[in-house]
ROLOTOR-643818 format. One record per residue (C-alpha): x, y, z; residue in three letters. Coordinates in Angstrom, 1 decimal, decimal comma, always signed. Layout:
// residues N
<pt x="X" y="Y" z="Z" rest="ALA"/>
...
END
This chain:
// residues 270
<pt x="+83,6" y="+93,8" z="+89,1" rest="UNK"/>
<pt x="+86,2" y="+95,2" z="+86,7" rest="UNK"/>
<pt x="+87,6" y="+98,7" z="+87,0" rest="UNK"/>
<pt x="+85,8" y="+99,8" z="+83,8" rest="UNK"/>
<pt x="+82,5" y="+98,8" z="+85,4" rest="UNK"/>
<pt x="+83,1" y="+101,3" z="+88,2" rest="UNK"/>
<pt x="+82,8" y="+105,1" z="+88,2" rest="UNK"/>
<pt x="+85,8" y="+107,2" z="+89,0" rest="UNK"/>
<pt x="+86,2" y="+111,0" z="+89,5" rest="UNK"/>
<pt x="+89,6" y="+112,6" z="+88,5" rest="UNK"/>
<pt x="+89,5" y="+115,6" z="+90,8" rest="UNK"/>
<pt x="+92,4" y="+117,4" z="+89,1" rest="UNK"/>
<pt x="+93,6" y="+117,4" z="+85,4" rest="UNK"/>
<pt x="+95,2" y="+120,0" z="+83,2" rest="UNK"/>
<pt x="+93,6" y="+119,5" z="+79,7" rest="UNK"/>
<pt x="+95,4" y="+122,4" z="+77,9" rest="UNK"/>
<pt x="+98,0" y="+120,3" z="+76,0" rest="UNK"/>
<pt x="+95,4" y="+117,6" z="+75,0" rest="UNK"/>
<pt x="+93,1" y="+120,3" z="+73,6" rest="UNK"/>
<pt x="+95,9" y="+122,2" z="+71,8" rest="UNK"/>
<pt x="+97,0" y="+119,1" z="+69,9" rest="UNK"/>
<pt x="+93,5" y="+117,9" z="+69,1" rest="UNK"/>
<pt x="+93,7" y="+114,7" z="+71,2" rest="UNK"/>
<pt x="+91,2" y="+115,7" z="+73,9" rest="UNK"/>
<pt x="+88,2" y="+113,8" z="+72,4" rest="UNK"/>
<pt x="+90,2" y="+110,6" z="+72,3" rest="UNK"/>
<pt x="+91,6" y="+111,2" z="+75,8" rest="UNK"/>
<pt x="+88,2" y="+111,7" z="+77,2" rest="UNK"/>
<pt x="+86,9" y="+108,6" z="+75,4" rest="UNK"/>
<pt x="+89,8" y="+106,5" z="+76,9" rest="UNK"/>
<pt x="+88,9" y="+108,0" z="+80,3" rest="UNK"/>
<pt x="+85,3" y="+106,9" z="+80,0" rest="UNK"/>
<pt x="+86,3" y="+103,4" z="+78,8" rest="UNK"/>
<pt x="+88,4" y="+103,2" z="+82,0" rest="UNK"/>
<pt x="+85,4" y="+104,3" z="+84,1" rest="UNK"/>
<pt x="+86,4" y="+107,9" z="+84,6" rest="UNK"/>
<pt x="+83,1" y="+109,6" z="+84,1" rest="UNK"/>
<pt x="+83,9" y="+112,9" z="+85,7" rest="UNK"/>
<pt x="+86,9" y="+115,2" z="+86,0" rest="UNK"/>
<pt x="+87,8" y="+118,7" z="+87,0" rest="UNK"/>
<pt x="+89,7" y="+120,8" z="+84,3" rest="UNK"/>
<pt x="+92,1" y="+123,0" z="+86,2" rest="UNK"/>
<pt x="+92,8" y="+126,6" z="+85,4" rest="UNK"/>
<pt x="+95,4" y="+128,8" z="+87,1" rest="UNK"/>
<pt x="+96,2" y="+131,5" z="+84,5" rest="UNK"/>
<pt x="+94,1" y="+133,7" z="+82,2" rest="UNK"/>
<pt x="+94,4" y="+131,3" z="+79,3" rest="UNK"/>
<pt x="+94,0" y="+128,1" z="+81,3" rest="UNK"/>
<pt x="+90,9" y="+129,5" z="+83,0" rest="UNK"/>
<pt x="+89,3" y="+130,4" z="+79,7" rest="UNK"/>
<pt x="+90,1" y="+127,0" z="+78,2" rest="UNK"/>
<pt x="+88,9" y="+125,1" z="+81,3" rest="UNK"/>
<pt x="+85,5" y="+126,8" z="+81,2" rest="UNK"/>
<pt x="+85,2" y="+126,3" z="+77,4" rest="UNK"/>
<pt x="+86,0" y="+122,6" z="+77,7" rest="UNK"/>
<pt x="+83,5" y="+122,2" z="+80,6" rest="UNK"/>
<pt x="+80,8" y="+123,8" z="+78,5" rest="UNK"/>
<pt x="+81,7" y="+121,6" z="+75,5" rest="UNK"/>
<pt x="+82,0" y="+118,4" z="+77,5" rest="UNK"/>
<pt x="+79,3" y="+119,1" z="+80,2" rest="UNK"/>
<pt x="+78,6" y="+115,5" z="+80,9" rest="UNK"/>
<pt x="+82,2" y="+114,7" z="+81,9" rest="UNK"/>
<pt x="+84,0" y="+118,0" z="+82,7" rest="UNK"/>
<pt x="+83,7" y="+120,9" z="+85,1" rest="UNK"/>
<pt x="+86,1" y="+123,8" z="+85,6" rest="UNK"/>
<pt x="+88,3" y="+125,4" z="+88,3" rest="UNK"/>
<pt x="+89,2" y="+129,0" z="+87,8" rest="UNK"/>
<pt x="+91,9" y="+131,0" z="+89,6" rest="UNK"/>
<pt x="+95,5" y="+132,1" z="+89,6" rest="UNK"/>
<pt x="+98,4" y="+129,9" z="+90,6" rest="UNK"/>
<pt x="+101,5" y="+130,9" z="+92,5" rest="UNK"/>
<pt x="+103,5" y="+131,3" z="+89,2" rest="UNK"/>
<pt x="+101,2" y="+134,2" z="+88,1" rest="UNK"/>
<pt x="+102,5" y="+136,6" z="+90,7" rest="UNK"/>
<pt x="+104,2" y="+138,8" z="+88,1" rest="UNK"/>
<pt x="+101,4" y="+138,8" z="+85,6" rest="UNK"/>
<pt x="+98,9" y="+141,2" z="+87,2" rest="UNK"/>
<pt x="+96,0" y="+138,8" z="+87,2" rest="UNK"/>
<pt x="+92,8" y="+140,1" z="+85,5" rest="UNK"/>
<pt x="+90,3" y="+139,3" z="+88,3" rest="UNK"/>
<pt x="+87,4" y="+141,0" z="+86,5" rest="UNK"/>
<pt x="+87,7" y="+138,4" z="+83,7" rest="UNK"/>
<pt x="+88,2" y="+135,6" z="+86,2" rest="UNK"/>
<pt x="+85,1" y="+136,6" z="+88,2" rest="UNK"/>
<pt x="+83,0" y="+136,4" z="+85,1" rest="UNK"/>
<pt x="+84,2" y="+132,8" z="+84,6" rest="UNK"/>
<pt x="+83,7" y="+132,0" z="+88,3" rest="UNK"/>
<pt x="+80,1" y="+133,0" z="+88,0" rest="UNK"/>
<pt x="+79,6" y="+130,5" z="+85,2" rest="UNK"/>
<pt x="+77,7" y="+127,3" z="+86,2" rest="UNK"/>
<pt x="+80,5" y="+125,2" z="+84,5" rest="UNK"/>
<pt x="+82,9" y="+126,5" z="+87,1" rest="UNK"/>
<pt x="+82,8" y="+124,5" z="+90,4" rest="UNK"/>
<pt x="+86,0" y="+125,5" z="+92,1" rest="UNK"/>
<pt x="+88,7" y="+128,2" z="+92,5" rest="UNK"/>
<pt x="+92,2" y="+127,2" z="+91,5" rest="UNK"/>
<pt x="+94,5" y="+125,9" z="+91,3" rest="UNK"/>
<pt x="+96,3" y="+128,3" z="+93,7" rest="UNK"/>
<pt x="+98,6" y="+128,1" z="+96,7" rest="UNK"/>
<pt x="+102,2" y="+128,3" z="+97,8" rest="UNK"/>
<pt x="+105,4" y="+126,7" z="+96,6" rest="UNK"/>
<pt x="+108,7" y="+127,9" z="+98,2" rest="UNK"/>
<pt x="+110,8" y="+125,1" z="+96,7" rest="UNK"/>
<pt x="+112,4" y="+127,1" z="+93,8" rest="UNK"/>
<pt x="+111,5" y="+130,7" z="+94,6" rest="UNK"/>
<pt x="+111,3" y="+131,3" z="+98,4" rest="UNK"/>
<pt x="+112,1" y="+134,9" z="+97,8" rest="UNK"/>
<pt x="+108,6" y="+135,3" z="+96,3" rest="UNK"/>
<pt x="+106,8" y="+134,1" z="+99,4" rest="UNK"/>
<pt x="+105,2" y="+137,5" z="+100,2" rest="UNK"/>
<pt x="+103,8" y="+137,9" z="+96,7" rest="UNK"/>
<pt x="+102,6" y="+134,3" z="+96,7" rest="UNK"/>
<pt x="+100,8" y="+134,8" z="+99,9" rest="UNK"/>
<pt x="+99,0" y="+137,9" z="+98,6" rest="UNK"/>
<pt x="+97,9" y="+136,1" z="+95,5" rest="UNK"/>
<pt x="+96,8" y="+133,0" z="+97,4" rest="UNK"/>
<pt x="+94,7" y="+135,2" z="+99,7" rest="UNK"/>
<pt x="+93,1" y="+136,9" z="+96,7" rest="UNK"/>
<pt x="+92,0" y="+133,5" z="+95,5" rest="UNK"/>
<pt x="+90,7" y="+132,6" z="+98,9" rest="UNK"/>
<pt x="+88,7" y="+135,8" z="+99,0" rest="UNK"/>
<pt x="+87,0" y="+134,9" z="+95,7" rest="UNK"/>
<pt x="+86,3" y="+131,4" z="+96,9" rest="UNK"/>
<pt x="+84,5" y="+132,8" z="+99,9" rest="UNK"/>
<pt x="+82,6" y="+135,3" z="+97,8" rest="UNK"/>
<pt x="+81,5" y="+132,7" z="+95,2" rest="UNK"/>
<pt x="+81,1" y="+130,0" z="+97,8" rest="UNK"/>
<pt x="+83,1" y="+127,6" z="+95,7" rest="UNK"/>
<pt x="+85,8" y="+125,2" z="+97,1" rest="UNK"/>
<pt x="+89,4" y="+126,1" z="+96,6" rest="UNK"/>
<pt x="+92,0" y="+123,8" z="+95,0" rest="UNK"/>
<pt x="+95,3" y="+124,2" z="+96,8" rest="UNK"/>
<pt x="+98,9" y="+123,5" z="+95,9" rest="UNK"/>
<pt x="+101,4" y="+123,5" z="+98,7" rest="UNK"/>
<pt x="+105,1" y="+122,6" z="+98,7" rest="UNK"/>
<pt x="+107,6" y="+123,5" z="+101,4" rest="UNK"/>
<pt x="+105,2" y="+126,1" z="+102,7" rest="UNK"/>
<pt x="+103,4" y="+124,3" z="+105,5" rest="UNK"/>
<pt x="+103,1" y="+127,0" z="+108,1" rest="UNK"/>
<pt x="+101,9" y="+129,7" z="+105,7" rest="UNK"/>
<pt x="+99,5" y="+127,3" z="+104,0" rest="UNK"/>
<pt x="+97,9" y="+126,3" z="+107,2" rest="UNK"/>
<pt x="+97,7" y="+129,9" z="+108,5" rest="UNK"/>
<pt x="+96,0" y="+131,1" z="+105,3" rest="UNK"/>
<pt x="+93,7" y="+128,1" z="+105,1" rest="UNK"/>
<pt x="+92,8" y="+128,5" z="+108,8" rest="UNK"/>
<pt x="+91,7" y="+132,0" z="+108,1" rest="UNK"/>
<pt x="+89,7" y="+130,9" z="+105,1" rest="UNK"/>
<pt x="+88,0" y="+128,3" z="+107,2" rest="UNK"/>
<pt x="+87,0" y="+130,9" z="+109,9" rest="UNK"/>
<pt x="+85,6" y="+133,2" z="+107,3" rest="UNK"/>
<pt x="+84,0" y="+130,6" z="+105,0" rest="UNK"/>
<pt x="+80,2" y="+131,4" z="+104,6" rest="UNK"/>
<pt x="+79,3" y="+128,2" z="+102,8" rest="UNK"/>
<pt x="+78,8" y="+124,5" z="+103,6" rest="UNK"/>
<pt x="+81,7" y="+123,5" z="+105,9" rest="UNK"/>
<pt x="+82,1" y="+120,3" z="+103,9" rest="UNK"/>
<pt x="+82,9" y="+122,2" z="+100,7" rest="UNK"/>
<pt x="+85,9" y="+124,3" z="+101,9" rest="UNK"/>
<pt x="+88,4" y="+122,9" z="+99,5" rest="UNK"/>
<pt x="+90,9" y="+120,3" z="+98,4" rest="UNK"/>
<pt x="+94,6" y="+120,0" z="+99,0" rest="UNK"/>
<pt x="+95,6" y="+118,6" z="+95,7" rest="UNK"/>
<pt x="+98,5" y="+116,2" z="+94,9" rest="UNK"/>
<pt x="+99,3" y="+115,9" z="+98,6" rest="UNK"/>
<pt x="+102,9" y="+115,0" z="+99,3" rest="UNK"/>
<pt x="+103,3" y="+116,3" z="+102,9" rest="UNK"/>
<pt x="+103,7" y="+114,7" z="+106,2" rest="UNK"/>
<pt x="+101,1" y="+113,0" z="+108,4" rest="UNK"/>
<pt x="+101,3" y="+115,9" z="+110,8" rest="UNK"/>
<pt x="+100,5" y="+118,4" z="+108,0" rest="UNK"/>
<pt x="+97,6" y="+116,1" z="+106,8" rest="UNK"/>
<pt x="+96,1" y="+116,1" z="+110,3" rest="UNK"/>
<pt x="+96,3" y="+119,9" z="+110,6" rest="UNK"/>
<pt x="+94,5" y="+120,3" z="+107,3" rest="UNK"/>
<pt x="+91,9" y="+117,7" z="+108,0" rest="UNK"/>
<pt x="+91,2" y="+119,4" z="+111,4" rest="UNK"/>
<pt x="+90,5" y="+122,6" z="+109,4" rest="UNK"/>
<pt x="+87,9" y="+120,7" z="+107,3" rest="UNK"/>
<pt x="+89,8" y="+120,3" z="+104,0" rest="UNK"/>
<pt x="+89,8" y="+117,2" z="+101,7" rest="UNK"/>
<pt x="+93,1" y="+115,6" z="+100,7" rest="UNK"/>
<pt x="+93,7" y="+114,3" z="+97,1" rest="UNK"/>
<pt x="+96,3" y="+111,8" z="+96,1" rest="UNK"/>
<pt x="+98,0" y="+111,6" z="+92,7" rest="UNK"/>
<pt x="+100,1" y="+109,0" z="+90,9" rest="UNK"/>
<pt x="+102,9" y="+109,8" z="+93,4" rest="UNK"/>
<pt x="+101,3" y="+107,5" z="+95,9" rest="UNK"/>
<pt x="+102,0" y="+104,6" z="+93,5" rest="UNK"/>
<pt x="+105,8" y="+105,3" z="+93,3" rest="UNK"/>
<pt x="+108,1" y="+102,8" z="+94,9" rest="UNK"/>
<pt x="+109,8" y="+105,5" z="+97,1" rest="UNK"/>
<pt x="+106,5" y="+106,8" z="+98,4" rest="UNK"/>
<pt x="+106,0" y="+104,5" z="+101,4" rest="UNK"/>
<pt x="+105,6" y="+107,5" z="+103,8" rest="UNK"/>
<pt x="+103,0" y="+109,0" z="+101,6" rest="UNK"/>
<pt x="+101,1" y="+105,7" z="+101,5" rest="UNK"/>
<pt x="+101,0" y="+105,8" z="+105,3" rest="UNK"/>
<pt x="+99,5" y="+109,2" z="+105,1" rest="UNK"/>
<pt x="+96,9" y="+107,9" z="+102,7" rest="UNK"/>
<pt x="+96,0" y="+105,2" z="+105,2" rest="UNK"/>
<pt x="+95,1" y="+107,8" z="+107,9" rest="UNK"/>
<pt x="+92,8" y="+110,1" z="+105,8" rest="UNK"/>
<pt x="+89,2" y="+109,6" z="+106,8" rest="UNK"/>
<pt x="+87,0" y="+108,0" z="+104,2" rest="UNK"/>
<pt x="+84,9" y="+111,1" z="+103,7" rest="UNK"/>
<pt x="+87,9" y="+113,3" z="+103,1" rest="UNK"/>
<pt x="+89,7" y="+111,2" z="+100,4" rest="UNK"/>
<pt x="+90,0" y="+112,1" z="+96,7" rest="UNK"/>
<pt x="+92,0" y="+110,8" z="+93,8" rest="UNK"/>
<pt x="+93,5" y="+112,7" z="+90,9" rest="UNK"/>
<pt x="+95,9" y="+112,4" z="+88,0" rest="UNK"/>
<pt x="+97,3" y="+116,0" z="+87,8" rest="UNK"/>
<pt x="+97,5" y="+115,0" z="+84,1" rest="UNK"/>
<pt x="+99,6" y="+115,4" z="+82,0" rest="UNK"/>
<pt x="+102,1" y="+115,2" z="+84,9" rest="UNK"/>
<pt x="+103,0" y="+112,5" z="+87,4" rest="UNK"/>
<pt x="+101,8" y="+109,3" z="+85,6" rest="UNK"/>
<pt x="+101,3" y="+106,5" z="+88,1" rest="UNK"/>
<pt x="+103,1" y="+103,1" z="+88,1" rest="UNK"/>
<pt x="+103,3" y="+101,2" z="+85,7" rest="UNK"/>
<pt x="+103,2" y="+104,3" z="+83,4" rest="UNK"/>
<pt x="+105,7" y="+106,4" z="+85,2" rest="UNK"/>
<pt x="+107,8" y="+108,6" z="+82,9" rest="UNK"/>
<pt x="+105,1" y="+108,7" z="+80,2" rest="UNK"/>
<pt x="+102,4" y="+111,3" z="+79,7" rest="UNK"/>
<pt x="+99,6" y="+111,1" z="+82,3" rest="UNK"/>
<pt x="+95,9" y="+111,3" z="+81,4" rest="UNK"/>
<pt x="+92,6" y="+111,1" z="+83,3" rest="UNK"/>
<pt x="+92,0" y="+107,4" z="+82,5" rest="UNK"/>
<pt x="+95,0" y="+106,5" z="+84,6" rest="UNK"/>
<pt x="+93,5" y="+107,7" z="+87,8" rest="UNK"/>
<pt x="+92,3" y="+104,1" z="+88,3" rest="UNK"/>
<pt x="+95,9" y="+103,2" z="+89,2" rest="UNK"/>
<pt x="+95,8" y="+105,7" z="+92,0" rest="UNK"/>
<pt x="+92,5" y="+104,3" z="+93,3" rest="UNK"/>
<pt x="+94,1" y="+100,8" z="+93,2" rest="UNK"/>
<pt x="+97,0" y="+101,9" z="+95,3" rest="UNK"/>
<pt x="+94,7" y="+103,5" z="+97,9" rest="UNK"/>
<pt x="+92,6" y="+100,3" z="+98,0" rest="UNK"/>
<pt x="+95,8" y="+98,3" z="+98,7" rest="UNK"/>
<pt x="+97,2" y="+100,6" z="+101,4" rest="UNK"/>
<pt x="+93,8" y="+101,0" z="+103,1" rest="UNK"/>
<pt x="+93,0" y="+97,3" z="+102,9" rest="UNK"/>
<pt x="+89,8" y="+98,1" z="+101,0" rest="UNK"/>
<pt x="+88,3" y="+97,1" z="+97,7" rest="UNK"/>
<pt x="+88,6" y="+99,1" z="+94,5" rest="UNK"/>
<pt x="+84,9" y="+99,4" z="+94,4" rest="UNK"/>
<pt x="+84,8" y="+101,0" z="+97,8" rest="UNK"/>
<pt x="+87,5" y="+103,5" z="+96,9" rest="UNK"/>
<pt x="+85,8" y="+104,3" z="+93,7" rest="UNK"/>
<pt x="+82,5" y="+104,9" z="+95,4" rest="UNK"/>
<pt x="+83,7" y="+107,0" z="+98,3" rest="UNK"/>
<pt x="+86,0" y="+109,2" z="+96,2" rest="UNK"/>
<pt x="+83,2" y="+109,7" z="+93,8" rest="UNK"/>
<pt x="+80,8" y="+110,7" z="+96,5" rest="UNK"/>
<pt x="+83,4" y="+113,0" z="+98,1" rest="UNK"/>
<pt x="+84,2" y="+114,8" z="+94,9" rest="UNK"/>
<pt x="+80,6" y="+115,1" z="+93,9" rest="UNK"/>
<pt x="+79,9" y="+116,7" z="+97,3" rest="UNK"/>
<pt x="+82,8" y="+119,1" z="+97,5" rest="UNK"/>
<pt x="+82,4" y="+120,3" z="+93,9" rest="UNK"/>
<pt x="+78,7" y="+120,6" z="+94,2" rest="UNK"/>
<pt x="+78,1" y="+118,5" z="+91,0" rest="UNK"/>
<pt x="+74,6" y="+117,1" z="+90,7" rest="UNK"/>
<pt x="+73,9" y="+113,4" z="+90,6" rest="UNK"/>
<pt x="+75,1" y="+111,7" z="+87,5" rest="UNK"/>
<pt x="+71,6" y="+110,3" z="+86,8" rest="UNK"/>
<pt x="+70,2" y="+113,8" z="+86,6" rest="UNK"/>
<pt x="+72,4" y="+114,8" z="+83,7" rest="UNK"/>
END
């Protein structure tokens, strides 16, 4: 069976640039041709949130939205009233992206934690999974996500997703123990990512997701070029290799996991 005969779910893509330049219809068509029948359009700022929901409405068969405020919005006084209207929209299936990143601005840690918690509060209120970015903030990320897990009023299988995971096996185990899913991007295909591939090997089958993080982090053999949802197939291929599994099995289990965590109805019902 060819990759194009399988169904893939890109759990994390930024569609803003494609939409702005008018290339999104062609990009989505290429994704469908590659078997990528579903994707999550990621928000993270007021404009990105609005665009993600608009695109999910326009391309309802292929796109759903995530709405929230990312860590780089700490100085922008996020408009939560507007965001909550979007979170109530049926096209919105997740909160995010949000999280912590201390790599460049560790001095903003306190403000980042406050904003992250505000996102987690909305995730609990709307009972929608949270899409989490974390970099060089392991302890604070685990602490806040542990609190969220304790207070979560919804289905325990829909807590949230750690997107574009690049952390250690120890961090992965802690997050898995809390109930979160782990998503791998094109980074897992890079030649220098052997440690990350070992992490991908240990993630339970029912917690595994694939993503592009388009237009960033294009996988091998497209590294250095602009990424797009259709290339998520390369991520799935890398996981199939490292997990000694078939591409079909990876496609099916990541589809099922994404469908479950994002609460997206069965494809045949659309």
